[in-house]
BAZAMI-243690 format. One record per residue (C-alpha): residue number from 1; residue in three letters; x, y, z. Coordinates in nm, 4 decimals. Example, Ala and Ser with C-alpha at 12.3 -4.5 7.8 and 13.67 -1.06 7.14 Angstrom:
% BAZAMI-243690
1, ALA, 1.2300, -0.4500, 0.7800
2, SER, 1.3670, -0.1060, 0.7140
END
This chain:
% BAZAMI-243690
1, UNK, -0.0001, 0.0000, -0.0002
2, UNK, 0.1414, 0.3387, -0.0988
3, UNK, 0.1920, 0.6069, 0.1653
4, UNK, 0.4366, 0.8420, 0.3291
5, UNK, 0.6009, 0.7935, 0.6670
6, UNK, 0.8090, 1.0585, 0.8434
7, UNK, 1.0712, 0.8845, 1.0557
8, UNK, 1.2804, 1.0258, 1.3378
9, UNK, 1.6202, 0.8520, 1.3272
10, UNK, 1.7416, 0.9886, 1.6593
11, UNK, 2.0663, 1.1708, 1.7376
12, UNK, 2.3059, 0.9547, 1.5380
13, UNK, 2.3333, 0.6062, 1.6893
14, UNK, 2.1501, 0.3515, 1.4707
15, UNK, 2.0938, 0.1328, 1.7767
16, UNK, 1.8591, 0.4005, 1.9111
17, UNK, 1.6101, 0.3659, 1.6245
18, UNK, 1.2778, 0.2153, 1.7237
19, UNK, 1.1843, -0.1301, 1.5964
20, UNK, 0.8940, 0.0306, 1.4120
21, UNK, 1.1293, 0.2729, 1.2361
22, UNK, 1.3623, -0.0065, 1.1243
23, UNK, 1.0727, -0.2075, 0.9810
24, UNK, 0.9370, 0.0948, 0.7948
25, UNK, 1.2773, 0.1748, 0.6434
26, UNK, 1.3364, -0.1820, 0.5345
27, UNK, 0.9884, -0.2107, 0.3778
28, UNK, 1.0059, 0.1183, 0.1882
29, UNK, 1.0247, 0.1440, -0.1903
30, UNK, 1.1818, 0.4887, -0.1661
31, UNK, 1.3947, 0.6395, 0.1111
32, UNK, 1.4049, 1.0194, 0.1129
33, UNK, 1.6494, 1.2191, 0.3226
34, UNK, 1.7515, 1.5842, 0.3714
35, UNK, 2.0846, 1.7439, 0.2791
36, UNK, 2.2032, 2.1044, 0.2699
37, UNK, 2.3608, 2.0733, -0.0779
38, UNK, 2.3745, 1.8241, -0.3642
39, UNK, 2.7381, 1.7432, -0.2912
40, UNK, 2.6873, 1.7122, 0.0852
41, UNK, 2.5990, 1.3825, 0.2549
42, UNK, 2.2719, 1.3361, 0.4380
43, UNK, 2.3348, 1.2870, 0.8085
44, UNK, 1.9952, 1.1234, 0.8511
45, UNK, 2.0755, 0.8719, 0.5779
46, UNK, 2.4147, 0.7937, 0.7301
47, UNK, 2.2436, 0.6924, 1.0543
48, UNK, 2.0405, 0.4191, 0.8836
49, UNK, 2.2844, 0.3176, 0.6077
50, UNK, 2.3723, -0.0111, 0.7786
51, UNK, 2.0036, -0.1071, 0.7868
52, UNK, 1.9360, -0.0662, 0.4165
53, UNK, 1.9070, -0.3951, 0.2298
54, UNK, 2.0956, -0.3368, -0.0949
55, UNK, 1.9368, -0.6441, -0.2541
56, UNK, 1.5967, -0.4717, -0.2542
57, UNK, 1.7116, -0.1939, -0.4880
58, UNK, 1.5439, 0.0736, -0.2805
59, UNK, 1.5547, 0.4162, -0.4409
60, UNK, 1.7385, 0.6821, -0.2398
61, UNK, 1.6215, 1.0388, -0.3002
62, UNK, 1.8149, 1.3273, -0.1455
63, UNK, 1.6061, 1.6406, -0.0903
64, UNK, 1.7997, 1.9664, -0.0743
65, UNK, 1.7291, 2.2186, 0.2017
66, UNK, 1.9619, 2.5199, 0.1676
67, UNK, 2.0992, 2.6696, 0.4894
68, UNK, 1.9326, 3.0096, 0.4731
69, UNK, 1.7097, 3.2364, 0.6819
70, UNK, 1.5350, 3.3748, 0.3732
71, UNK, 1.1712, 3.2849, 0.4370
72, UNK, 1.0752, 3.2967, 0.0696
73, UNK, 1.3527, 3.0530, -0.0229
74, UNK, 1.2581, 2.8238, 0.2639
75, UNK, 0.8909, 2.8164, 0.1719
76, UNK, 0.9703, 2.7473, -0.1940
77, UNK, 1.1984, 2.4635, -0.0847
78, UNK, 0.9391, 2.3067, 0.1450
79, UNK, 0.6754, 2.3259, -0.1274
80, UNK, 0.9083, 2.1814, -0.3915
81, UNK, 1.0187, 1.8895, -0.1749
82, UNK, 0.6649, 1.8175, -0.0569
83, UNK, 0.5591, 1.7941, -0.4219
84, UNK, 0.8402, 1.5457, -0.4925
85, UNK, 0.7178, 1.3324, -0.2027
86, UNK, 0.3575, 1.3474, -0.3175
87, UNK, 0.4396, 1.2509, -0.6760
88, UNK, 0.6226, 0.9391, -0.5589
89, UNK, 0.3412, 0.8345, -0.3247
90, UNK, 0.0717, 0.9006, -0.5846
91, UNK, 0.2625, 0.6823, -0.8304
92, UNK, 0.1984, 0.3928, -0.5939
93, UNK, 0.5223, 0.3921, -0.3947
94, UNK, 0.5746, 0.3358, -0.0240
95, UNK, 0.7916, 0.6333, 0.0794
96, UNK, 0.9764, 0.7158, 0.4018
97, UNK, 1.1367, 1.0490, 0.4881
98, UNK, 1.4219, 1.0449, 0.7382
99, UNK, 1.4960, 1.3260, 0.9796
100, UNK, 1.7531, 1.3543, 1.2581
101, UNK, 1.5988, 1.3507, 1.6050
102, UNK, 1.2196, 1.3640, 1.6002
103, UNK, 1.0020, 1.4813, 1.3081
104, UNK, 0.8128, 1.7259, 1.5291
105, UNK, 1.1023, 1.9047, 1.6990
106, UNK, 1.2618, 2.1777, 1.4853
107, UNK, 1.2380, 1.9630, 1.1744
108, UNK, 1.1789, 2.0438, 0.8085
109, UNK, 0.9196, 1.7654, 0.8145
110, UNK, 0.6773, 1.9936, 1.0008
111, UNK, 0.6442, 2.2383, 0.7127
112, UNK, 0.6215, 1.9763, 0.4402
113, UNK, 0.3629, 1.7807, 0.6357
114, UNK, 0.1445, 2.0918, 0.6598
115, UNK, 0.1717, 2.1470, 0.2852
116, UNK, 0.0931, 1.7843, 0.2056
117, UNK, -0.2099, 1.7697, 0.4348
118, UNK, -0.3496, 2.0817, 0.2733
119, UNK, -0.2923, 1.9815, -0.0899
120, UNK, -0.3323, 1.6025, -0.0672
121, UNK, -0.5885, 1.5398, 0.2100
122, UNK, -0.6494, 1.1810, 0.0987
123, UNK, -0.2824, 1.0798, 0.1058
124, UNK, -0.1828, 0.8279, 0.3722
125, UNK, 0.0696, 1.0039, 0.5984
126, UNK, 0.2024, 0.8810, 0.9321
127, UNK, 0.4908, 0.9588, 1.1652
128, UNK, 0.7277, 0.7424, 1.3676
129, UNK, 0.8895, 0.9381, 1.6521
130, UNK, 1.2588, 0.9377, 1.7252
131, UNK, 1.4716, 0.9848, 2.0352
132, UNK, 1.5793, 1.3474, 2.0563
133, UNK, 1.9319, 1.4561, 2.1418
134, UNK, 1.8490, 1.6115, 2.4778
135, UNK, 1.7352, 1.2783, 2.6223
136, UNK, 2.0278, 1.0879, 2.4754
137, UNK, 2.2591, 1.3533, 2.6155
138, UNK, 2.0946, 1.3460, 2.9587
139, UNK, 2.1442, 0.9694, 2.9781
140, UNK, 2.5129, 1.0038, 2.8911
141, UNK, 2.5989, 1.2790, 3.1399
142, UNK, 2.3572, 1.1769, 3.4164
143, UNK, 2.1695, 1.5063, 3.4287
144, UNK, 1.7944, 1.5214, 3.4825
145, UNK, 1.6164, 1.7441, 3.2353
146, UNK, 1.3397, 1.8158, 3.4861
147, UNK, 1.2487, 1.7186, 3.8413
148, UNK, 0.9259, 1.7839, 4.0294
149, UNK, 0.7816, 2.1175, 3.9202
150, UNK, 1.0964, 2.2436, 3.7477
151, UNK, 1.0518, 2.4389, 3.4275
152, UNK, 1.2484, 2.3566, 3.1122
153, UNK, 1.3253, 2.5872, 2.8200
154, UNK, 1.4313, 2.4529, 2.4803
155, UNK, 1.6167, 2.7065, 2.2682
156, UNK, 1.6922, 2.6524, 1.8979
157, UNK, 1.9936, 2.7893, 1.7105
158, UNK, 2.0530, 3.1538, 1.6195
159, UNK, 1.9589, 3.2857, 1.9590
160, UNK, 1.7850, 3.6145, 2.0315
161, UNK, 1.9870, 3.6943, 2.3439
162, UNK, 1.7313, 3.9367, 2.4824
163, UNK, 1.4611, 3.6700, 2.4821
164, UNK, 1.7050, 3.4078, 2.6145
165, UNK, 1.7743, 3.6326, 2.9154
166, UNK, 1.4042, 3.6610, 2.9992
167, UNK, 1.3425, 3.2893, 2.9517
168, UNK, 1.6455, 3.2039, 3.1672
169, UNK, 1.5070, 3.4072, 3.4588
170, UNK, 1.2087, 3.1711, 3.4755
171, UNK, 1.3681, 2.8331, 3.3993
172, UNK, 1.5532, 2.5771, 3.6083
173, UNK, 1.6961, 2.3993, 3.3029
174, UNK, 1.7992, 2.5479, 2.9693
175, UNK, 1.8552, 2.3228, 2.6670
176, UNK, 2.0281, 2.4836, 2.3678
177, UNK, 1.9953, 2.2774, 2.0508
178, UNK, 2.2093, 2.2987, 1.7364
179, UNK, 2.4772, 2.5384, 1.6245
180, UNK, 2.7547, 2.5500, 1.8808
181, UNK, 2.8869, 2.8620, 1.7083
182, UNK, 2.6510, 3.0611, 1.9300
183, UNK, 2.7206, 2.8946, 2.2645
184, UNK, 2.9827, 3.1489, 2.3768
185, UNK, 2.7225, 3.4250, 2.3574
186, UNK, 2.4929, 3.2703, 2.6157
187, UNK, 2.7367, 3.2298, 2.9060
188, UNK, 2.7158, 3.5916, 3.0271
189, UNK, 2.3422, 3.5953, 2.9634
190, UNK, 2.2929, 3.2931, 3.1879
191, UNK, 2.4948, 3.4492, 3.4678
192, UNK, 2.3122, 3.7807, 3.4347
193, UNK, 1.9836, 3.5894, 3.4564
194, UNK, 2.0682, 3.4378, 3.7924
195, UNK, 2.2235, 3.1033, 3.7050
196, UNK, 2.4893, 3.0575, 3.9789
197, UNK, 2.8472, 2.9479, 3.9090
198, UNK, 2.7757, 2.6025, 4.0548
199, UNK, 2.5044, 2.5340, 3.7934
200, UNK, 2.5596, 2.2141, 3.5991
201, UNK, 2.7023, 2.2906, 3.2560
202, UNK, 2.7094, 2.0014, 3.0078
203, UNK, 2.8035, 2.0310, 2.6436
204, UNK, 2.8216, 1.7751, 2.3635
205, UNK, 2.8689, 1.7430, 1.9901
206, UNK, 2.8204, 1.4718, 1.7291
207, UNK, 2.6236, 1.2536, 1.9694
208, UNK, 2.6053, 0.8864, 1.8830
209, UNK, 2.8916, 0.9021, 1.6327
210, UNK, 3.2592, 0.8092, 1.6478
211, UNK, 3.3362, 1.1822, 1.6798
212, UNK, 3.1242, 1.2266, 1.9924
213, UNK, 3.2535, 1.4752, 2.2482
214, UNK, 3.0926, 1.5288, 2.5897
215, UNK, 3.2011, 1.7589, 2.8724
216, UNK, 3.0365, 1.8117, 3.2117
217, UNK, 3.1469, 2.0864, 3.4536
218, UNK, 3.0008, 2.3903, 3.6276
219, UNK, 2.9064, 2.7220, 3.4764
220, UNK, 3.1874, 2.8876, 3.6712
221, UNK, 3.4456, 2.6537, 3.5188
222, UNK, 3.3562, 2.7344, 3.1580
223, UNK, 3.6276, 2.8790, 2.9355
224, UNK, 3.6932, 2.9070, 2.5626
225, UNK, 3.8419, 2.5539, 2.5523
226, UNK, 3.5167, 2.4135, 2.6905
227, UNK, 3.2963, 2.5316, 2.4089
228, UNK, 3.2308, 2.3845, 2.0662
229, UNK, 3.1811, 2.5428, 1.7256
230, UNK, 3.0135, 2.2414, 1.5683
231, UNK, 2.6631, 2.2840, 1.4254
232, UNK, 2.5236, 1.9596, 1.5655
233, UNK, 2.5845, 2.0409, 1.9293
234, UNK, 2.3860, 2.0561, 2.2499
235, UNK, 2.4237, 2.2542, 2.5709
236, UNK, 2.2346, 2.1857, 2.8938
237, UNK, 2.2571, 2.4217, 3.1909
238, UNK, 2.0750, 2.3353, 3.5133
239, UNK, 2.0440, 2.5175, 3.8435
240, UNK, 2.1467, 2.3158, 4.1504
END
C-alpha cells in the first residue's frame, strides 16, 4: 500500500532507532532524506545506512534544504520537496522520509507535512517518533532534564539573546539545541539571569557518532576551551 512515513532517526546512533522505524525503512520502496547541498551527505541517511538492504534496490532520493534564513527561499523549498514526495506516493510507492531527532522538533518535516495535508488530504501520511538529542545527552551525562515542578526551556539555534535572558530568569533547566557557534554568547546571559556558578554545565557534539565529544562541569568553570563550534551540538545548563 502506498503512503508516506516521516521517521525520526534519533541523534546519530543507529541502535537508538525504534523497531517500528527499522521495519518501515526496510519495507520502503523509496527512502528520502535531507541534505544542505547536492554534494553534501545526508546525516539522517548515514544513521540508517547499515540497515538498508541493498538487494531490494530501494531508491534513495536526497532532498535539498539550503541553509538560509530567507523565508521565501525556505517556503519554496518546502513546497518543492513536498511535491516530490507526493508525486512518488501518488505513483503507488511506499515512501519514508528520514529526519535527525524527531520529526516534530525543529524539523523540516513539520512544514512539508502541513503542505501535504493541505494539498493532498487523501494521502496516507504517518509519523514514527525518534529519540531526541536532549534525552540521549541526559542519559550520557547523568543530568535530569526536569524534576518535580521544574521548568524547562528549549532554545533553537541563532539565539535572540534578549529573549534568552528573559526565559532564563524563569527556567531551572535550559537546553540549547544545534549550532555550537553561538554557545559562547549565552554564558554571560545565563549568569546575568541568575544562574549561579555552581550550575551544571554540560556540552556535547556529534552525539552517537565516532566523533562524539561530551564535557560536564560547572558554569563557573567554563572557558573558551570548553565550548564547541560544531553545528550539531547541544548545551544543557541546570540550576542546583
